[in-house]
C-alpha positions as CSV (number, residue, x, y, z in Angstrom):
1,M,-12.2,19.1,12.5
2,F,-9.3,20.5,10.5
3,S,-7.3,22.1,13.3
4,K,-3.8,21.1,14.0
5,I,-3.2,18.6,16.8
6,E,-0.2,17.3,18.5
7,V,0.8,13.7,17.9
8,N,3.8,13.4,20.2
9,G,4.8,14.7,23.6
10,D,2.8,15.7,26.6
11,G,0.2,17.5,24.5
12,A,-0.5,14.6,22.2
13,S,-4.1,14.0,21.2
14,G,-5.8,11.1,23.0
15,L,-6.3,9.3,19.7
16,Y,-2.6,9.3,18.9
17,Q,-1.7,8.4,22.5
18,F,-3.9,5.3,22.0
19,L,-2.6,4.4,18.6
20,K,1.1,4.7,19.6
21,A,0.8,2.9,22.9
22,G,2.5,-0.5,22.6
23,N,2.8,0.0,18.8
24,P,6.4,1.1,18.1
25,D,7.9,1.7,14.6
26,E,10.6,-0.5,13.1
27,D,13.2,1.3,15.2
28,G,11.3,0.6,18.5
29,K,10.1,4.2,18.9
30,E,6.4,4.9,19.7
31,D,6.6,8.6,18.6
32,V,5.3,9.4,15.1
33,A,8.4,10.6,13.2
34,W,6.7,11.8,10.0
35,N,3.4,12.4,8.4
36,F,1.7,9.5,6.7
37,T,2.4,7.0,9.4
38,K,-0.5,4.6,9.2
39,F,-2.3,2.5,11.8
40,L,-4.6,-0.5,10.9
41,V,-7.4,-0.7,13.5
42,G,-9.6,-3.7,13.8
43,R,-13.4,-3.7,14.3
44,D,-12.9,-4.2,18.0
45,G,-10.9,-1.0,18.2
46,K,-7.5,-2.7,18.7
47,V,-4.5,-1.6,16.7
48,L,-3.5,-4.5,14.5
49,K,-0.4,-3.0,12.8
50,R,1.5,0.2,12.4
51,Y,2.9,1.1,8.9
52,A,5.8,3.3,7.9
53,P,5.1,6.5,5.9
54,T,6.6,4.8,2.8
55,V,4.1,2.0,2.8
56,T,1.3,2.6,0.3
57,P,-2.4,1.9,0.8
58,E,-2.1,-0.7,-2.0
59,Q,0.5,-2.5,0.0
60,I,-1.7,-2.5,3.1
61,A,-4.6,-3.8,1.0
62,E,-2.6,-6.8,0.0
63,E,-2.3,-7.8,3.7
64,L,-5.9,-7.2,4.7
65,D,-7.0,-10.8,4.1
66,G,-4.6,-11.9,6.8
67,F,-6.4,-9.7,9.4
68,L,-10.0,-10.5,8.5
């Protein structure tokens, strides 16, 4: 559960392949450039939004009503 996984490249974890696919960052890149990149996933399993590492959980919480 706590082992290191790859998030980019050919060896990327299936979870991160799914999260990144079609969900680029502000620069149009799908690769995760830094820790703490966040993904908001809906109840149906679809990625609703990708957040930069600098976005806080509190900032995301302010947007949640728009997704519910």
